[in-house]
All heavy atoms as a GROMACS GRO file, in nm:
protein
  587
    1MET      N    1   0.852   0.014   2.063
    1MET     CA    2   0.934   0.066   1.955
    1MET      C    3   1.037  -0.038   1.917
    1MET      O    4   1.093  -0.105   2.002
    1MET     CB    5   1.001   0.195   2.002
    1MET     CG    6   1.071   0.268   1.892
    1MET     SD    7   1.141   0.427   1.936
    1MET     CE    8   0.999   0.518   1.986
    2ILE      N    9   1.060  -0.052   1.788
    2ILE     CA   10   1.156  -0.149   1.736
    2ILE      C   11   1.279  -0.075   1.688
    2ILE      O   12   1.269   0.026   1.620
    2ILE     CB   13   1.096  -0.227   1.618
    2ILE    CG1   14   0.981  -0.312   1.668
    2ILE    CG2   15   1.201  -0.312   1.549
    2ILE    CD1   16   0.914  -0.389   1.559
    3VAL      N   17   1.394  -0.127   1.724
    3VAL     CA   18   1.519  -0.070   1.674
    3VAL      C   19   1.594  -0.183   1.608
    3VAL      O   20   1.624  -0.285   1.668
    3VAL     CB   21   1.602  -0.009   1.789
    3VAL    CG1   22   1.733   0.044   1.738
    3VAL    CG2   23   1.524   0.098   1.860
    4GLN      N   24   1.624  -0.166   1.479
    4GLN     CA   25   1.695  -0.267   1.403
    4GLN      C   26   1.814  -0.204   1.333
    4GLN      O   27   1.802  -0.096   1.276
    4GLN     CB   28   1.603  -0.330   1.298
    4GLN     CG   29   1.483  -0.397   1.359
    4GLN     CD   30   1.387  -0.446   1.252
    4GLN    OE1   31   1.394  -0.407   1.137
    4GLN    NE2   32   1.295  -0.531   1.293
    5PRO      N   33   1.928  -0.271   1.337
    5PRO     CA   34   2.044  -0.217   1.265
    5PRO      C   35   2.025  -0.229   1.115
    5PRO      O   36   1.957  -0.318   1.067
    5PRO     CB   37   2.159  -0.306   1.312
    5PRO     CG   38   2.094  -0.432   1.358
    5PRO     CD   39   1.956  -0.395   1.406
    6SER      N   40   2.080  -0.136   1.043
    6SER     CA   41   2.078  -0.141   0.898
    6SER      C   42   2.211  -0.089   0.847
    6SER      O   43   2.295  -0.047   0.924
    6SER     CB   44   1.963  -0.057   0.842
    6SER     OG   45   1.988   0.080   0.863
    7GLU      N   46   2.226  -0.089   0.716
    7GLU     CA   47   2.351  -0.041   0.657
    7GLU      C   48   2.372   0.107   0.683
    7GLU      O   49   2.484   0.154   0.689
    7GLU     CB   50   2.352  -0.069   0.507
    7GLU     CG   51   2.358  -0.217   0.475
    7GLU     CD   52   2.353  -0.244   0.326
    7GLU    OE1   53   2.368  -0.148   0.247
    7GLU    OE2   54   2.335  -0.360   0.289
    8GLU      N   55   2.262   0.182   0.696
    8GLU     CA   56   2.272   0.326   0.712
    8GLU      C   57   2.265   0.370   0.858
    8GLU      O   58   2.261   0.488   0.886
    8GLU     CB   59   2.161   0.394   0.633
    8GLU     CG   60   2.173   0.370   0.485
    8GLU     CD   61   2.061   0.434   0.407
    8GLU    OE1   62   1.977   0.503   0.466
    8GLU    OE2   63   2.058   0.414   0.285
    9GLY      N   64   2.256   0.277   0.951
    9GLY     CA   65   2.247   0.314   1.092
    9GLY      C   66   2.130   0.245   1.157
    9GLY      O   67   2.096   0.132   1.126
   10THR      N   68   2.065   0.315   1.248
   10THR     CA   69   1.957   0.258   1.325
   10THR      C   70   1.821   0.295   1.266
   10THR      O   71   1.798   0.408   1.226
   10THR     CB   72   1.963   0.310   1.471
   10THR    OG1   73   2.090   0.272   1.524
   10THR    CG2   74   1.854   0.250   1.555
   11PHE      N   75   1.733   0.198   1.262
   11PHE     CA   76   1.597   0.219   1.215
   11PHE      C   77   1.505   0.206   1.334
   11PHE      O   78   1.512   0.112   1.410
   11PHE     CB   79   1.562   0.113   1.109
   11PHE     CG   80   1.418   0.114   1.070
   11PHE    CD1   81   1.369   0.213   0.986
   11PHE    CD2   82   1.332   0.018   1.116
   11PHE    CE1   83   1.237   0.213   0.949
   11PHE    CE2   84   1.199   0.017   1.081
   11PHE     CZ   85   1.151   0.115   0.997
   12SER      N   86   1.420   0.305   1.352
   12SER     CA   87   1.329   0.305   1.466
   12SER      C   88   1.187   0.323   1.416
   12SER      O   89   1.159   0.414   1.338
   12SER     CB   90   1.367   0.418   1.560
   12SER     OG   91   1.276   0.425   1.667
   13ALA      N   92   1.098   0.235   1.461
   13ALA     CA   93   0.958   0.246   1.420
   13ALA      C   94   0.871   0.182   1.527
   13ALA      O   95   0.915   0.093   1.599
   13ALA     CB   96   0.935   0.177   1.287
   14ARG      N   97   0.749   0.226   1.531
   14ARG     CA   98   0.653   0.162   1.620
   14ARG      C   99   0.615   0.027   1.562
   14ARG      O  100   0.612   0.008   1.440
   14ARG     CB  101   0.528   0.249   1.634
   14ARG     CG  102   0.556   0.381   1.702
   14ARG     CD  103   0.423   0.453   1.724
   14ARG     NE  104   0.445   0.580   1.785
   14ARG     CZ  105   0.448   0.600   1.918
   14ARG    NH1  106   0.429   0.500   1.999
   14ARG    NH2  107   0.468   0.719   1.967
   15GLU      N  108   0.584  -0.066   1.649
   15GLU     CA  109   0.545  -0.200   1.605
   15GLU      C  110   0.426  -0.195   1.510
   15GLU      O  111   0.422  -0.267   1.411
   15GLU     CB  112   0.513  -0.288   1.726
   15GLU     CG  113   0.472  -0.429   1.690
   15GLU     CD  114   0.582  -0.510   1.622
   15GLU    OE1  115   0.700  -0.489   1.652
   15GLU    OE2  116   0.546  -0.593   1.536
   16ARG      N  117   0.330  -0.108   1.535
   16ARG     CA  118   0.212  -0.100   1.447
   16ARG      C  119   0.249  -0.052   1.307
   16ARG      O  120   0.190  -0.094   1.209
   16ARG     CB  121   0.102  -0.014   1.507
   16ARG     CG  122   0.134   0.132   1.521
   16ARG     CD  123   0.019   0.207   1.590
   16ARG     NE  124   0.051   0.347   1.602
   16ARG     CZ  125   0.023   0.437   1.509
   16ARG    NH1  126  -0.041   0.401   1.399
   16ARG    NH2  127   0.056   0.563   1.526
   17HIS      N  128   0.352   0.033   1.297
   17HIS     CA  129   0.398   0.078   1.166
   17HIS      C  130   0.465  -0.036   1.091
   17HIS      O  131   0.443  -0.053   0.970
   17HIS     CB  132   0.494   0.195   1.178
   17HIS     CG  133   0.429   0.321   1.224
   17HIS    ND1  134   0.502   0.432   1.262
   17HIS    CD2  135   0.299   0.356   1.240
   17HIS    CE1  136   0.419   0.529   1.298
   17HIS    NE2  137   0.295   0.484   1.286
   18VAL      N  138   0.544  -0.113   1.160
   18VAL     CA  139   0.611  -0.226   1.099
   18VAL      C  140   0.508  -0.327   1.052
   18VAL      O  141   0.516  -0.380   0.940
   18VAL     CB  142   0.712  -0.292   1.196
   18VAL    CG1  143   0.769  -0.421   1.140
   18VAL    CG2  144   0.824  -0.193   1.229
   19GLN      N  145   0.406  -0.353   1.134
   19GLN     CA  146   0.300  -0.446   1.096
   19GLN      C  147   0.224  -0.394   0.974
   19GLN      O  148   0.193  -0.470   0.881
   19GLN     CB  149   0.204  -0.471   1.212
   19GLN     CG  150   0.096  -0.571   1.182
   19GLN     CD  151   0.152  -0.709   1.147
   19GLN    OE1  152   0.254  -0.752   1.200
   19GLN    NE2  153   0.085  -0.777   1.056
   20ALA      N  154   0.195  -0.265   0.970
   20ALA     CA  155   0.125  -0.206   0.855
   20ALA      C  156   0.210  -0.219   0.729
   20ALA      O  157   0.156  -0.248   0.621
   20ALA     CB  158   0.091  -0.060   0.882
   21LEU      N  159   0.340  -0.200   0.739
   21LEU     CA  160   0.429  -0.217   0.624
   21LEU      C  161   0.431  -0.361   0.576
   21LEU      O  162   0.430  -0.387   0.456
   21LEU     CB  163   0.571  -0.170   0.658
   21LEU     CG  164   0.588  -0.019   0.673
   21LEU    CD1  165   0.727   0.012   0.728
   21LEU    CD2  166   0.564   0.051   0.541
   22ARG      N  167   0.430  -0.456   0.669
   22ARG     CA  168   0.427  -0.597   0.632
   22ARG      C  169   0.296  -0.631   0.559
   22ARG      O  170   0.296  -0.705   0.461
   22ARG     CB  171   0.443  -0.685   0.755
   22ARG     CG  172   0.583  -0.687   0.810
   22ARG     CD  173   0.597  -0.781   0.926
   22ARG     NE  174   0.732  -0.776   0.978
   22ARG     CZ  175   0.762  -0.767   1.107
   22ARG    NH1  176   0.668  -0.764   1.198
   22ARG    NH2  177   0.888  -0.763   1.145
   23GLU      N  178   0.185  -0.579   0.611
   23GLU     CA  179   0.056  -0.603   0.547
   23GLU      C  180   0.052  -0.541   0.407
   23GLU      O  181   0.000  -0.603   0.313
   23GLU     CB  182  -0.057  -0.547   0.634
   23GLU     CG  183  -0.077  -0.623   0.763
   23GLU     CD  184  -0.172  -0.554   0.859
   23GLU    OE1  185  -0.233  -0.451   0.823
   23GLU    OE2  186  -0.184  -0.604   0.973
   24SER      N  187   0.106  -0.420   0.394
   24SER     CA  188   0.111  -0.356   0.262
   24SER      C  189   0.195  -0.436   0.165
   24SER      O  190   0.156  -0.458   0.050
   24SER     CB  191   0.169  -0.215   0.274
   24SER     OG  192   0.083  -0.132   0.347
   25GLU      N  193   0.309  -0.482   0.211
   25GLU     CA  194   0.397  -0.561   0.126
   25GLU      C  195   0.327  -0.689   0.079
   25GLU      O  196   0.332  -0.724  -0.039
   25GLU     CB  197   0.525  -0.598   0.201
   25GLU     CG  198   0.618  -0.687   0.120
   25GLU     CD  199   0.739  -0.733   0.199
   25GLU    OE1  200   0.726  -0.759   0.321
   25GLU    OE2  201   0.846  -0.744   0.137
   26ALA      N  202   0.259  -0.756   0.171
   26ALA     CA  203   0.188  -0.880   0.135
   26ALA      C  204   0.080  -0.853   0.030
   26ALA      O  205   0.066  -0.929  -0.066
   26ALA     CB  206   0.128  -0.944   0.260
   27SER      N  207   0.007  -0.744   0.047
   27SER     CA  208  -0.098  -0.710  -0.050
   27SER      C  209  -0.038  -0.677  -0.186
   27SER      O  210  -0.092  -0.718  -0.290
   27SER     CB  211  -0.180  -0.591   0.000
   27SER     OG  212  -0.256  -0.628   0.113
   28LEU      N  213   0.073  -0.604  -0.187
   28LEU     CA  214   0.137  -0.569  -0.314
   28LEU      C  215   0.193  -0.693  -0.385
   28LEU      O  216   0.184  -0.705  -0.507
   28LEU     CB  217   0.247  -0.466  -0.291
   28LEU     CG  218   0.198  -0.328  -0.247
   28LEU    CD1  219   0.316  -0.239  -0.208
   28LEU    CD2  220   0.114  -0.263  -0.355
   29ILE      N  221   0.246  -0.785  -0.309
   29ILE     CA  222   0.297  -0.910  -0.368
   29ILE      C  223   0.181  -0.990  -0.427
   29ILE      O  224   0.191  -1.042  -0.539
   29ILE     CB  225   0.375  -0.992  -0.263
   29ILE    CG1  226   0.509  -0.922  -0.233
   29ILE    CG2  227   0.399  -1.136  -0.312
   29ILE    CD1  228   0.583  -0.979  -0.114
   30ARG      N  229   0.070  -0.999  -0.352
   30ARG     CA  230  -0.046  -1.071  -0.405
   30ARG      C  231  -0.097  -1.004  -0.532
   30ARG      O  232  -0.133  -1.072  -0.629
   30ARG     CB  233  -0.156  -1.081  -0.299
   30ARG     CG  234  -0.125  -1.182  -0.188
   30ARG     CD  235  -0.246  -1.208  -0.101
   30ARG     NE  236  -0.299  -1.089  -0.038
   30ARG     CZ  237  -0.263  -1.044   0.083
   30ARG    NH1  238  -0.172  -1.111   0.154
   30ARG    NH2  239  -0.318  -0.935   0.133
   31ALA      N  240  -0.101  -0.870  -0.533
   31ALA     CA  241  -0.148  -0.798  -0.652
   31ALA      C  242  -0.058  -0.828  -0.772
   31ALA      O  243  -0.106  -0.847  -0.884
   31ALA     CB  244  -0.152  -0.648  -0.625
   32ALA      N  245   0.071  -0.833  -0.750
   32ALA     CA  246   0.166  -0.859  -0.858
   32ALA      C  247   0.152  -1.001  -0.913
   32ALA      O  248   0.184  -1.026  -1.030
   32ALA     CB  249   0.309  -0.835  -0.810
   33ASN      N  250   0.104  -1.092  -0.830
   33ASN     CA  251   0.094  -1.232  -0.871
   33ASN      C  252  -0.042  -1.271  -0.927
   33ASN      O  253  -0.060  -1.384  -0.972
   33ASN     CB  254   0.130  -1.323  -0.754
   33ASN     CG  255   0.278  -1.314  -0.721
   33ASN    OD1  256   0.362  -1.301  -0.808
   33ASN    ND2  257   0.309  -1.319  -0.593
   34VAL      N  258  -0.138  -1.179  -0.925
   34VAL     CA  259  -0.270  -1.208  -0.980
   34VAL      C  260  -0.261  -1.204  -1.132
   34VAL      O  261  -0.201  -1.113  -1.190
   34VAL     CB  262  -0.374  -1.104  -0.931
   34VAL    CG1  263  -0.505  -1.119  -1.007
   34VAL    CG2  264  -0.397  -1.117  -0.782
   35SER      N  265  -0.321  -1.303  -1.196
   35SER     CA  266  -0.320  -1.301  -1.342
   35SER      C  267  -0.463  -1.292  -1.394
   35SER      O  268  -0.546  -1.375  -1.361
   35SER     CB  269  -0.250  -1.426  -1.397
   35SER     OG  270  -0.319  -1.541  -1.354
   36GLY      N  271  -0.488  -1.188  -1.472
   36GLY     CA  272  -0.613  -1.177  -1.543
   36GLY      C  273  -0.730  -1.112  -1.475
   36GLY      O  274  -0.825  -1.075  -1.540
   37SER      N  275  -0.730  -1.095  -1.346
   37SER     CA  276  -0.846  -1.039  -1.278
   37SER      C  277  -0.815  -0.899  -1.225
   37SER      O  278  -0.752  -0.883  -1.120
   37SER     CB  279  -0.888  -1.129  -1.162
   37SER     OG  280  -0.994  -1.068  -1.091
   38LEU      N  281  -0.862  -0.799  -1.298
   38LEU     CA  282  -0.837  -0.662  -1.254
   38LEU      C  283  -0.906  -0.632  -1.122
   38LEU      O  284  -0.856  -0.552  -1.043
   38LEU     CB  285  -0.884  -0.565  -1.363
   38LEU     CG  286  -0.806  -0.571  -1.494
   38LEU    CD1  287  -0.864  -0.471  -1.594
   38LEU    CD2  288  -0.659  -0.545  -1.472
   39GLU      N  289  -1.020  -0.696  -1.096
   39GLU     CA  290  -1.091  -0.674  -0.970
   39GLU      C  291  -1.009  -0.721  -0.851
   39GLU      O  292  -1.004  -0.653  -0.748
   39GLU     CB  293  -1.228  -0.745  -0.970
   39GLU     CG  294  -1.328  -0.686  -1.066
   39GLU     CD  295  -1.314  -0.741  -1.209
   39GLU    OE1  296  -1.233  -0.832  -1.232
   39GLU    OE2  297  -1.384  -0.688  -1.296
   40LEU      N  298  -0.943  -0.837  -0.865
   40LEU     CA  299  -0.860  -0.888  -0.756
   40LEU      C  300  -0.736  -0.800  -0.736
   40LEU      O  301  -0.694  -0.776  -0.622
   40LEU     CB  302  -0.819  -1.033  -0.782
   40LEU     CG  303  -0.933  -1.135  -0.775
   40LEU    CD1  304  -0.881  -1.274  -0.811
   40LEU    CD2  305  -0.998  -1.136  -0.638
   41ILE      N  306  -0.678  -0.755  -0.844
   41ILE     CA  307  -0.563  -0.665  -0.833
   41ILE      C  308  -0.604  -0.536  -0.763
   41ILE      O  309  -0.536  -0.490  -0.671
   41ILE     CB  310  -0.503  -0.634  -0.973
   41ILE    CG1  311  -0.443  -0.760  -1.033
   41ILE    CG2  312  -0.400  -0.522  -0.964
   41ILE    CD1  313  -0.403  -0.746  -1.179
   42ALA      N  314  -0.717  -0.480  -0.804
   42ALA     CA  315  -0.766  -0.356  -0.743
   42ALA      C  316  -0.792  -0.374  -0.594
   42ALA      O  317  -0.761  -0.287  -0.514
   42ALA     CB  318  -0.893  -0.308  -0.813
   43GLU      N  319  -0.848  -0.489  -0.556
   43GLU     CA  320  -0.875  -0.514  -0.414
   43GLU      C  321  -0.746  -0.524  -0.335
   43GLU      O  322  -0.736  -0.468  -0.225
   43GLU     CB  323  -0.958  -0.642  -0.398
   43GLU     CG  324  -0.988  -0.678  -0.255
   43GLU     CD  325  -1.069  -0.575  -0.178
   43GLU    OE1  326  -1.127  -0.483  -0.238
   43GLU    OE2  327  -1.074  -0.586  -0.053
   44GLU      N  328  -0.646  -0.591  -0.388
   44GLU     CA  329  -0.518  -0.601  -0.318
   44GLU      C  330  -0.452  -0.464  -0.305
   44GLU      O  331  -0.395  -0.430  -0.201
   44GLU     CB  332  -0.424  -0.700  -0.387
   44GLU     CG  333  -0.468  -0.844  -0.377
   44GLU     CD  334  -0.478  -0.897  -0.234
   44GLU    OE1  335  -0.417  -0.841  -0.141
   44GLU    OE2  336  -0.548  -0.998  -0.215
   45LEU      N  337  -0.462  -0.382  -0.410
   45LEU     CA  338  -0.407  -0.246  -0.402
   45LEU      C  339  -0.483  -0.162  -0.300
   45LEU      O  340  -0.424  -0.082  -0.228
   45LEU     CB  341  -0.410  -0.180  -0.540
   45LEU     CG  342  -0.318  -0.242  -0.645
   45LEU    CD1  343  -0.338  -0.173  -0.779
   45LEU    CD2  344  -0.173  -0.235  -0.600
   46ARG      N  345  -0.614  -0.182  -0.291
   46ARG     CA  346  -0.694  -0.110  -0.191
   46ARG      C  347  -0.651  -0.151  -0.050
   46ARG      O  348  -0.637  -0.066   0.038
   46ARG     CB  349  -0.843  -0.139  -0.211
   46ARG     CG  350  -0.934  -0.055  -0.121
   46ARG     CD  351  -1.077  -0.106  -0.121
   46ARG     NE  352  -1.088  -0.237  -0.060
   46ARG     CZ  353  -1.086  -0.260   0.072
   46ARG    NH1  354  -1.072  -0.161   0.157
   46ARG    NH2  355  -1.096  -0.382   0.118
   47LEU      N  356  -0.625  -0.280  -0.030
   47LEU     CA  357  -0.581  -0.326   0.101
   47LEU      C  358  -0.442  -0.270   0.136
   47LEU      O  359  -0.417  -0.232   0.251
   47LEU     CB  360  -0.579  -0.480   0.104
   47LEU     CG  361  -0.716  -0.547   0.099
   47LEU    CD1  362  -0.700  -0.698   0.081
   47LEU    CD2  363  -0.798  -0.514   0.223
   48ALA      N  364  -0.354  -0.265   0.037
   48ALA     CA  365  -0.221  -0.206   0.060
   48ALA      C  366  -0.234  -0.059   0.097
   48ALA      O  367  -0.169  -0.011   0.191
   48ALA     CB  368  -0.134  -0.223  -0.063
   49GLN      N  369  -0.319   0.013   0.026
   49GLN     CA  370  -0.341   0.155   0.054
   49GLN      C  371  -0.396   0.174   0.194
   49GLN      O  372  -0.355   0.265   0.267
   49GLN     CB  373  -0.436   0.214  -0.051
   49GLN     CG  374  -0.469   0.359  -0.033
   49GLN     CD  375  -0.593   0.380   0.053
   49GLN    OE1  376  -0.689   0.307   0.044
   49GLN    NE2  377  -0.589   0.481   0.136
   50HIS      N  378  -0.486   0.088   0.234
   50HIS     CA  379  -0.543   0.096   0.369
   50HIS      C  380  -0.434   0.077   0.475
   50HIS      O  381  -0.432   0.149   0.576
   50HIS     CB  382  -0.654  -0.009   0.385
   50HIS     CG  383  -0.714  -0.012   0.520
   50HIS    ND1  384  -0.800   0.085   0.566
   50HIS    CD2  385  -0.699  -0.100   0.622
   50HIS    CE1  386  -0.836   0.058   0.690
   50HIS    NE2  387  -0.776  -0.054   0.726
   51SER      N  388  -0.345  -0.017   0.453
   51SER     CA  389  -0.236  -0.040   0.548
   51SER      C  390  -0.142   0.080   0.554
   51SER      O  391  -0.099   0.122   0.662
   51SER     CB  392  -0.158  -0.166   0.511
   51SER     OG  393  -0.240  -0.279   0.522
   52PHE      N  394  -0.109   0.137   0.438
   52PHE     CA  395  -0.025   0.257   0.437
   52PHE      C  396  -0.092   0.374   0.509
   52PHE      O  397  -0.027   0.452   0.578
   52PHE     CB  398   0.010   0.300   0.294
   52PHE     CG  399   0.117   0.217   0.228
   52PHE    CD1  400   0.096   0.162   0.103
   52PHE    CD2  401   0.239   0.195   0.290
   52PHE    CE1  402   0.194   0.087   0.040
   52PHE    CE2  403   0.338   0.121   0.229
   52PHE     CZ  404   0.315   0.065   0.104
   53ALA      N  405  -0.224   0.385   0.493
   53ALA     CA  406  -0.298   0.495   0.556
   53ALA      C  407  -0.290   0.487   0.708
   53ALA      O  408  -0.303   0.589   0.776
   53ALA     CB  409  -0.442   0.495   0.510
   54GLN      N  410  -0.269   0.368   0.763
   54GLN     CA  411  -0.254   0.354   0.907
   54GLN      C  412  -0.128   0.425   0.956
   54GLN      O  413  -0.119   0.462   1.072
   54GLN     CB  414  -0.251   0.207   0.946
   54GLN     CG  415  -0.381   0.135   0.921
   54GLN     CD  416  -0.372  -0.012   0.952
   54GLN    OE1  417  -0.286  -0.056   1.028
   54GLN    NE2  418  -0.460  -0.090   0.894
   55ILE      N  419  -0.033   0.444   0.868
   55ILE     CA  420   0.092   0.512   0.903
   55ILE      C  421   0.086   0.660   0.866
   55ILE      O  422   0.122   0.746   0.944
   55ILE     CB  423   0.212   0.447   0.829
   55ILE    CG1  424   0.226   0.301   0.869
   55ILE    CG2  425   0.341   0.525   0.856
   55ILE    CD1  426   0.322   0.224   0.782
   56THR      N  427   0.040   0.687   0.746
   56THR     CA  428   0.049   0.822   0.692
   56THR      C  429  -0.072   0.910   0.719
   56THR      O  430  -0.066   1.031   0.701
   56THR     CB  431   0.067   0.817   0.539
   56THR    OG1  432  -0.048   0.754   0.481
   56THR    CG2  433   0.192   0.740   0.501
   57GLY      N  434  -0.180   0.851   0.759
   57GLY     CA  435  -0.302   0.927   0.780
   57GLY      C  436  -0.406   0.887   0.676
   57GLY      O  437  -0.380   0.809   0.586
   58LYS      N  438  -0.523   0.942   0.690
   58LYS     CA  439  -0.635   0.901   0.605
   58LYS      C  440  -0.616   0.944   0.461
   58LYS      O  441  -0.580   1.056   0.432
   58LYS     CB  442  -0.764   0.962   0.658
   58LYS     CG  443  -0.887   0.912   0.585
   58LYS     CD  444  -1.012   0.956   0.654
   58LYS     CE  445  -1.131   0.925   0.569
   58LYS     NZ  446  -1.202   0.808   0.604
   59PHE      N  447  -0.642   0.851   0.374
   59PHE     CA  448  -0.640   0.871   0.229
   59PHE      C  449  -0.750   0.782   0.177
   59PHE      O  450  -0.736   0.660   0.177
   59PHE     CB  451  -0.503   0.830   0.172
   59PHE     CG  452  -0.485   0.863   0.028
   59PHE    CD1  453  -0.450   0.992  -0.010
   59PHE    CD2  454  -0.500   0.768  -0.071
   59PHE    CE1  455  -0.431   1.023  -0.144
   59PHE    CE2  456  -0.481   0.797  -0.204
   59PHE     CZ  457  -0.446   0.926  -0.240
   60SER      N  458  -0.860   0.839   0.136
   60SER     CA  459  -0.979   0.760   0.103
   60SER      C  460  -0.967   0.692  -0.033
   60SER      O  461  -0.882   0.726  -0.116
   60SER     CB  462  -1.103   0.849   0.104
   60SER     OG  463  -1.103   0.935  -0.009
   61ALA      N  464  -1.057   0.596  -0.054
   61ALA     CA  465  -1.063   0.528  -0.183
   61ALA      C  466  -1.093   0.627  -0.294
   61ALA      O  467  -1.041   0.614  -0.405
   61ALA     CB  468  -1.169   0.418  -0.178
   62ASP      N  469  -1.176   0.727  -0.266
   62ASP     CA  470  -1.204   0.830  -0.366
   62ASP      C  471  -1.079   0.908  -0.403
   62ASP      O  472  -1.057   0.941  -0.520
   62ASP     CB  473  -1.312   0.926  -0.316
   62ASP     CG  474  -1.450   0.861  -0.311
   62ASP    OD1  475  -1.472   0.763  -0.385
   62ASP    OD2  476  -1.534   0.908  -0.233
   63ASP      N  477  -0.995   0.936  -0.304
   63ASP     CA  478  -0.868   1.004  -0.332
   63ASP      C  479  -0.780   0.917  -0.422
   63ASP      O  480  -0.720   0.966  -0.517
   63ASP     CB  481  -0.792   1.034  -0.202
   63ASP     CG  482  -0.864   1.132  -0.112
   63ASP    OD1  483  -0.941   1.215  -0.163
   63ASP    OD2  484  -0.841   1.125   0.011
   64LEU      N  485  -0.775   0.788  -0.391
   64LEU     CA  486  -0.694   0.695  -0.469
   64LEU      C  487  -0.746   0.685  -0.612
   64LEU      O  488  -0.668   0.693  -0.708
   64LEU     CB  489  -0.693   0.557  -0.403
   64LEU     CG  490  -0.611   0.448  -0.473
   64LEU    CD1  491  -0.465   0.489  -0.485
   64LEU    CD2  492  -0.626   0.318  -0.399
   65LEU      N  493  -0.876   0.671  -0.627
   65LEU     CA  494  -0.934   0.664  -0.762
   65LEU      C  495  -0.908   0.792  -0.839
   65LEU      O  496  -0.881   0.789  -0.959
   65LEU     CB  497  -1.084   0.635  -0.754
   65LEU     CG  498  -1.121   0.493  -0.712
   65LEU    CD1  499  -1.271   0.481  -0.693
   65LEU    CD2  500  -1.070   0.392  -0.811
   66GLY      N  501  -0.918   0.906  -0.772
   66GLY     CA  502  -0.889   1.034  -0.836
   66GLY      C  503  -0.748   1.038  -0.889
   66GLY      O  504  -0.722   1.086  -1.001
   67GLU      N  505  -0.652   0.988  -0.808
   67GLU     CA  506  -0.513   0.983  -0.853
   67GLU      C  507  -0.495   0.891  -0.973
   67GLU      O  508  -0.429   0.924  -1.069
   67GLU     CB  509  -0.422   0.932  -0.739
   67GLU     CG  510  -0.378   1.037  -0.644
   67GLU     CD  511  -0.290   1.141  -0.710
   67GLU    OE1  512  -0.194   1.106  -0.781
   67GLU    OE2  513  -0.318   1.259  -0.691
   68ILE      N  514  -0.556   0.775  -0.968
   68ILE     CA  515  -0.542   0.678  -1.075
   68ILE      C  516  -0.602   0.732  -1.205
   68ILE      O  517  -0.537   0.733  -1.309
   68ILE     CB  518  -0.607   0.544  -1.037
   68ILE    CG1  519  -0.528   0.476  -0.926
   68ILE    CG2  520  -0.618   0.452  -1.160
   68ILE    CD1  521  -0.596   0.357  -0.864
   69PHE      N  522  -0.727   0.780  -1.198
   69PHE     CA  523  -0.796   0.822  -1.319
   69PHE      C  524  -0.745   0.956  -1.373
   69PHE      O  525  -0.765   0.986  -1.490
   69PHE     CB  526  -0.947   0.823  -1.298
   69PHE     CG  527  -1.003   0.684  -1.287
   69PHE    CD1  528  -1.068   0.644  -1.172
   69PHE    CD2  529  -0.990   0.594  -1.390
   69PHE    CE1  530  -1.119   0.516  -1.160
   69PHE    CE2  531  -1.041   0.465  -1.380
   69PHE     CZ  532  -1.106   0.427  -1.265
   70SER      N  533  -0.677   1.034  -1.292
   70SER     CA  534  -0.622   1.159  -1.342
   70SER      C  535  -0.506   1.133  -1.439
   70SER      O  536  -0.469   1.221  -1.515
   70SER     CB  537  -0.576   1.247  -1.226
   70SER     OG  538  -0.458   1.194  -1.166
   71ARG      N  539  -0.454   1.012  -1.436
   71ARG     CA  540  -0.339   0.978  -1.522
   71ARG      C  541  -0.378   0.903  -1.650
   71ARG      O  542  -0.294   0.870  -1.730
   71ARG     CB  543  -0.240   0.892  -1.442
   71ARG     CG  544  -0.186   0.970  -1.325
   71ARG     CD  545  -0.113   0.880  -1.230
   71ARG     NE  546  -0.089   0.953  -1.106
   71ARG     CZ  547   0.028   0.960  -1.048
   71ARG    NH1  548   0.131   0.900  -1.099
   71ARG    NH2  549   0.041   1.027  -0.936
   72PHE      N  550  -0.507   0.873  -1.663
   72PHE     CA  551  -0.553   0.799  -1.779
   72PHE      C  552  -0.656   0.878  -1.856
   72PHE      O  553  -0.733   0.955  -1.800
   72PHE     CB  554  -0.616   0.665  -1.737
   72PHE     CG  555  -0.519   0.570  -1.675
   72PHE    CD1  556  -0.512   0.558  -1.538
   72PHE    CD2  557  -0.436   0.493  -1.754
   72PHE    CE1  558  -0.421   0.470  -1.479
   72PHE    CE2  559  -0.345   0.406  -1.697
   72PHE     CZ  560  -0.338   0.394  -1.558
   73CYS      N  561  -0.659   0.858  -1.985
   73CYS     CA  562  -0.760   0.917  -2.071
   73CYS      C  563  -0.865   0.811  -2.095
   73CYS      O  564  -0.841   0.714  -2.167
   73CYS     CB  565  -0.697   0.963  -2.202
   73CYS     SG  566  -0.815   1.041  -2.311
   74ILE      N  567  -0.980   0.825  -2.030
   74ILE     CA  568  -1.083   0.721  -2.037
   74ILE      C  569  -1.198   0.770  -2.124
   74ILE      O  570  -1.239   0.885  -2.118
   74ILE     CB  571  -1.133   0.686  -1.896
   74ILE    CG1  572  -1.016   0.629  -1.817
   74ILE    CG2  573  -1.250   0.591  -1.900
   74ILE    CD1  574  -1.048   0.590  -1.677
   75GLY      N  575  -1.253   0.678  -2.203
   75GLY     CA  576  -1.371   0.710  -2.283
   75GLY      C  577  -1.341   0.759  -2.422
   75GLY      O  578  -1.430   0.807  -2.491
   76LYS      N  579  -1.219   0.750  -2.465
   76LYS     CA  580  -1.186   0.794  -2.602
   76LYS      C  581  -1.149   0.676  -2.686
   76LYS      O  582  -1.100   0.579  -2.647
   76LYS     CB  583  -1.071   0.893  -2.598
   76LYS     CG  584  -1.113   1.022  -2.533
   76LYS     CD  585  -1.001   1.123  -2.548
   76LYS     CE  586  -1.047   1.254  -2.487
   76LYS     NZ  587  -0.952   1.358  -2.500
   0.00000   0.00000   0.00000
């Protein structure tokens, strides 16, 4: 368990959670820096989602796609 001071007090997390957050952050940064390739952006977002799922529990790619496409009007 890691304990780090912060402005709001003590932060406590398991090392694997901290590592998953670091991996998610790296994937999100790479996604933000990709220019022109939606496939590469999507892959980085998928990797970030996978890292988050290690903390929060299973959330499949189908669930993620359902969330994304529920917000867009496609085919019109």
